[in-house]
PAMARMI-976546 format. One line per 10 residues: for each residue x, y, z of N, C-alpha, C. Coordinates in nm, 4 decimals, always signed. Layout:
! residues N
X:Y:Z:X:Y:Z:X:Y:Z  ... $
***
This chain:
! residues 82
+4.8036:-8.7951:+4.9754:+4.8350:-8.6617:+4.9290:+4.9668:-8.6189:+4.9907  +5.0499:-8.5569:+4.9128:+5.1810:-8.5099:+4.9569:+5.1671:-8.3725:+5.0204  +5.2286:-8.3568:+5.1391:+5.2248:-8.2282:+5.2077:+5.3640:-8.1659:+5.2030  +5.3714:-8.0457:+5.1552:+5.4999:-7.9776:+5.1399:+5.5585:-7.9474:+5.2777  +5.6883:-7.9714:+5.2917:+5.7563:-7.9432:+5.4172:+5.7826:-7.7946:+5.4296  +5.7659:-7.7446:+5.5495:+5.8004:-7.6048:+5.5758:+5.9474:-7.5985:+5.6126  +6.0163:-7.5057:+5.5557:+6.1570:-7.4876:+5.5867:+6.1676:-7.3927:+5.7055  +6.2367:-7.4379:+5.8086:+6.2565:-7.3566:+5.9273:+6.3863:-7.2799:+5.9099  +6.3760:-7.1494:+5.9164:+6.4925:-7.0649:+5.9005:+6.5387:-7.0233:+6.0393  +6.6610:-7.0600:+6.0720:+6.7161:-7.0257:+6.2013:+6.7635:-6.8804:+6.1976 $
+6.7278:-6.8060:+6.3011:+6.7705:-6.6671:+6.3075:+6.8952:-6.6560:+6.3943  +6.9744:-6.5547:+6.3672:+7.0979:-6.5390:+6.4438:+7.0701:-6.4701:+6.5772  +7.1733:-6.4613:+6.6604:+7.1572:-6.4049:+6.7945:+7.1156:-6.2586:+6.7924  +7.1671:-6.1818:+6.6972:+7.1295:-6.0406:+6.6890:+6.9797:-6.0256:+6.6605  +6.9274:-6.1068:+6.5712:+6.7847:-6.1014:+6.5398:+6.7009:-6.1449:+6.6594  +6.7490:-6.2446:+6.7341:+6.6784:-6.2883:+6.8554:+6.6764:-6.1762:+6.9585  +6.7880:-6.1061:+6.9716:+6.7945:-5.9960:+7.0676:+6.7008:-5.8823:+7.0278  +6.6918:-5.8546:+6.8988:+6.5992:-5.7519:+6.8505:+6.4552:-5.7926:+6.8788  +6.4230:-5.9195:+6.8576:+6.2883:-5.9681:+6.8878:+6.2583:-5.9574:+7.0368  +6.3582:-5.9847:+7.1203:+6.3399:-5.9741:+7.2649:+6.3128:-5.8297:+7.3046 $
+6.3896:-5.7365:+7.2501:+6.3671:-5.5947:+7.2788:+6.2288:-5.5516:+7.2306  +6.1896:-5.5948:+7.1113:+6.0555:-5.5628:+7.0594:+5.9467:-5.6188:+7.1510  +5.9680:-5.7390:+7.2020:+5.8701:-5.8007:+7.2935:+5.8595:-5.7225:+7.4230  +5.9722:-5.6731:+7.4725:+5.9712:-5.5927:+7.5954:+5.8958:-5.4628:+7.5726  +5.9227:-5.3968:+7.4620:+5.8546:-5.2702:+7.4314:+5.7045:-5.2931:+7.4152  +5.6673:-5.4013:+7.3482:+5.5250:-5.4329:+7.3297:+5.4582:-5.4631:+7.4642  +5.5272:-5.5350:+7.5514:+5.4726:-5.5660:+7.6840:+5.4557:-5.4381:+7.7655  +5.5497:-5.3442:+7.7523:+5.5364:-5.2159:+7.8214:+5.4135:-5.1399:+7.7724  +5.3926:-5.1396:+7.6427:+5.2748:-5.0731:+7.5859:+5.1465:-5.1370:+7.6377  +5.1418:-5.2705:+7.6356:+5.0225:-5.3421:+7.6815:+4.9956:-5.3147:+7.8291 $
+5.1010:-5.3097:+7.9097:+5.0864:-5.2832:+8.0523:+5.0351:-5.1423:+8.0763  +5.0879:-5.0473:+8.0014:+5.0416:-4.9088:+8.0154:+4.8929:-4.8976:+7.9782  +4.8528:-4.9636:+7.8700:+4.7121:-4.9617:+7.8290:+4.6226:-5.0258:+7.9346  +4.6685:-5.1375:+7.9913:+4.5896:-5.2065:+8.0943:+4.5744:-5.1188:+8.2181  +4.6789:-5.0465:+8.2547:+4.6704:-4.9559:+8.3698:+4.5718:-4.8428:+8.3438  +4.5744:-4.7888:+8.2239:+4.4793:-4.6815:+8.1884:+4.3369:-4.7363:+8.1910  +4.3165:-4.8534:+8.1321:+4.1828:-4.9133:+8.1313:+4.1348:-4.9440:+8.2728  +4.2254:-4.9861:+8.3603:+4.1897:-5.0149:+8.4990:+4.1364:-4.8910:+8.5692  +4.1969:-4.7758:+8.5402:+4.1540:-4.6516:+8.6033:+4.0087:-4.6169:+8.5708  +3.9615:-4.6584:+8.4543:+3.8261:-4.6238:+8.4116:+3.7303:-4.7434:+8.4165 $
+3.7778:-4.8558:+8.4663:+3.6961:-4.9776:+8.4671:+3.5851:-4.9691:+8.5718  +3.4776:-5.0402:+8.5421:+3.3652:-5.0495:+8.6342:+3.3257:-5.1953:+8.6509  +3.2691:-5.2267:+8.7639:+3.2119:-5.3571:+8.7952:+3.3095:-5.4725:+8.7704  +3.2687:-5.5686:+8.6893:+3.3492:-5.6890:+8.6682:+3.4805:-5.6617:+8.5961  +3.4875:-5.5535:+8.5216:+3.6097:-5.5227:+8.4478:+3.7253:-5.4847:+8.5398  +3.6949:-5.4421:+8.6611:+3.8009:-5.4093:+8.7563:+3.8862:-5.5328:+8.7830  +3.8212:-5.6452:+8.8101:+3.8951:-5.7701:+8.8334:+3.9715:-5.8129:+8.7087  +3.9091:-5.8006:+8.5931:+3.9729:-5.8392:+8.4679:+4.1034:-5.7630:+8.4483  +4.0983:-5.6304:+8.4623:+4.2182:-5.5501:+8.4402:+4.3217:-5.5713:+8.5503  +4.2781:-5.5975:+8.6725:+4.3726:-5.6265:+8.7800:+4.4522:-5.7530:+8.7478 $
+4.3838:-5.8569:+8.7016:+4.4531:-5.9808:+8.6632:+4.5409:-5.9590:+8.5396  +4.4917:-5.8808:+8.4457:+4.5694:-5.8533:+8.3249:+4.6979:-5.7772:+8.3593  +4.6875:-5.6801:+8.4480:+4.8050:-5.6040:+8.4899:+4.9062:-5.6958:+8.5569  +4.8586:-5.7829:+8.6454:+4.9482:-5.8764:+8.7138:+5.0179:-5.9688:+8.6135  +4.9439:-6.0201:+8.5173:+5.0009:-6.1102:+8.4168:+5.1019:-6.0379:+8.3284  +5.0670:-5.9185:+8.2845:+5.1578:-5.8425:+8.1985:+5.2840:-5.8007:+8.2728  +5.2699:-5.7674:+8.4024:+5.3878:-5.7312:+8.4803:+5.4809:-5.8512:+8.4965  +5.4228:-5.9693:+8.5167:+5.5034:-6.0914:+8.5265:+5.5756:-6.1197:+8.3954  +5.5054:-6.1018:+8.2841:+5.5660:-6.1222:+8.1525:+5.6804:-6.0245:+8.1306  +5.6578:-5.8976:+8.1630:+5.7597:-5.7950:+8.1451:+5.8817:-5.8227:+8.2333 $
+5.8578:-5.8614:+8.3578:+5.9690:-5.8948:+8.4482:+6.0518:-6.0094:+8.3916  +5.9845:-6.1099:+8.3390:+6.0533:-6.2248:+8.2803:+6.1384:-6.1826:+8.1601  +6.0794:-6.1057:+8.0700:+6.1524:-6.0633:+7.9504:+6.2736:-5.9766:+7.9856  +6.2579:-5.8875:+8.0820:+6.3696:-5.8027:+8.1236:+6.4787:-5.8867:+8.1900  +6.4371:-5.9861:+8.2685:+6.5357:-6.0750:+8.3314:+6.6164:-6.1495:+8.2250  +6.5496:-6.1969:+8.1200:+6.6182:-6.2664:+8.0112:+6.7157:-6.1698:+7.9414  +6.6709:-6.0459:+7.9184:+6.7568:-5.9469:+7.8536:+6.8806:-5.9187:+7.9387  +6.8627:-5.9101:+8.0687:+6.9768:-5.8858:+8.1569:+7.0728:-6.0039:+8.1554  +7.0193:-6.1254:+8.1534:+7.1052:-6.2439:+8.1479:+7.1868:-6.2479:+8.0191  +7.1265:-6.1988:+7.9101:+7.1958:-6.1945:+7.7818:+7.2823:-6.0697:+7.7682 $
+7.2802:-5.9860:+7.8737:+7.3574:-5.8614:+7.8761:+7.3212:-5.7687:+7.7593  +7.1922:-5.7616:+7.7326:+7.1426:-5.6717:+7.6285:+7.1254:-5.5339:+7.6912  +7.1929:-5.4368:+7.6348:+7.1870:-5.3000:+7.6848:+7.0735:-5.2260:+7.6155  +6.9785:-5.1788:+7.6966:+6.8687:-5.0984:+7.6428:+6.8040:-5.0272:+7.7594  +6.7634:-4.9065:+7.7396:+6.7015:-4.8297:+7.8463:+6.5506:-4.8534:+7.8443  +6.5071:-4.9626:+7.9080:+6.3662:-5.0006:+7.9042:+6.2807:-4.9092:+7.9905  +6.3356:-4.8556:+8.0956:+6.2567:-4.7737:+8.1876:+6.2159:-4.6407:+8.1261  +6.3003:-4.5834:+8.0427:+6.2718:-4.4524:+7.9851:+6.2168:-4.4615:+7.8435  +6.1805:-4.5811:+7.8006:+6.1264:-4.5991:+7.6653:+5.9909:-4.5294:+7.6541  +5.9747:-4.4471:+7.5534:+5.8474:-4.3832:+7.5275:+5.7584:-4.4843:+7.4581 $
+5.6638:-4.5430:+7.5324:+5.5887:-4.6561:+7.4812:+5.4616:-4.6195:+7.4083  +5.4132:-4.5001:+7.4252:+5.2911:-4.4626:+7.3525:+5.3067:-4.3233:+7.2970 $
***
């Protein structure tokens, strides 16, 4: 049976930068939600949200570091995430 090839469309640098900014904003939203959930967590969920917060913070730090290396200007700290 013949399987159709998928065509890979290469995106330009501007589109990659937009995706990076979108990923940072999404990570900020997820981190804020995890912090809120941690405040109300009970029993085993406390550990779950603590690990989730640590993982999301690491992801956010990485994405921001990449943005800085690419010299992408954006005010990530004052972004209204929710």
